[in-house]
Every structure is written in C-alpha cells, then in structure tokens.
C-alpha positions, -999 to 999 in steps of 0.1 A, spaced: 294 131 -153 258 134 -165 245 154 -134 272 182 -142 264 182 -179 225 182 -173 227 216 -156 244 230 -187 219 217 -212 199 244 -231 164 248 -214 147 237 -247 163 200 -241 169 201 -203 134 194 -193 126 170 -223 153 149 -236 177 158 -204 150 145 -180 141 114 -201 179 107 -201 183 111 -164 153 88 -158 168 61 -180 202 63 -161 182 56 -130 161 29 -145 193 10 -159 208 13 -125 177 -1 -109 174 -27 -133 211 -40 -126 207 -36 -89 175 -60 -90 193 -85 -112 223 -85 -89 203 -98 -60 181 -124 -79 185 -160 -84 202 -171 -116 171 -181 -132 155 -148 -125 181 -124 -135 178 -124 -174 146 -104 -178 160 -76 -157 192 -77 -176 175 -75 -210 155 -45 -195 187 -28 -188 200 -34 -222 170 -19 -239 170 11 -216 207 16 -224 202 13 -261 175 41 -257 200 60 -240 222 58 -270 196 71 -294 185 101 -269 222 111 -269 224 109 -306 194 131 -307 208 158 -285 241 156 -303 222 161 -337 202 191 -322 233 206 -314 227 207 -277 258 182 -271 292 189 -282 311 165 -305 338 158 -275 309 153 -248 290 130 -273 321 109 -279 326 105 -241 289 97 -233 289 73 -263 320 54 -252 306 50 -215 271 39 -227 288 15 -252 310 -1 -225 278 -4 -204 261 -23 -234 290 -46 -237 291 -57 -200 254 -63 -201 256 -81 -233 283 -103 -217 261 -109 -188 232 -117 -207 254 -141 -226 266 -158 -195 229 -161 -184 221 -178 -217 246 -204 -213 238 -210 -178 201 -213 -185 194 -223 -219 160 -217 -231 139 -249 -230 120 -261 -261 86 -272 -261 81 -300 -284 48 -299 -302 29 -327 -315 
C-alpha cells in the first residue's frame, strides 16, 4: 500500500518525509524479524525498538497529512494500519514482560 502511494507523493516530500517513512517501515519489519528468531529473554529490546519506530511512523504520517501531502482518506487508512501494528507490538511486549519480569536489584 505504501509503495504505491510513495510514487504519488509531491516531490517536496517524496525525498524527505517519504523516504524517511519508507526506511522506517523497513526498520520496523527488520526489528520484528530479528525478535521473532531470538530467545524469549532477548526479544524485548527488539520489540521495543519496533514500537518506537512505529510511533515515529505515526508522527511522520501526521506531518504529511498536515502538510496536505496526504488526503484525509489515505491518512485514516494508514493511521488505522499503524495503530493496529502498535497494538500487536504492545501486546507482544506485555507478554514478554509477564514471561520475563524485570529483576530488582536490592541496595544496601
């Protein structure tokens, strides 16, 4: 969906915000792929990285929309998809926290 829209972005945003969004999508996919194949204890930093990158995507799409480079209809579609990804990642992070609670270091 993004690939087809990327070609339609105005040039003023295609090679700045559009390129950054394109890279962030790849980085989110990469972080999820890496986390998938790690042991349970090693997954959480990668899932949290994917969450941060996904949150950045939300902001950049909002900027595109406010700059009128993204129509309302497309903004809604992208926002819903990004929100859905965020919920899945948040659920995964929550499960990892339950399975691997942070250890407390007792001080003197």
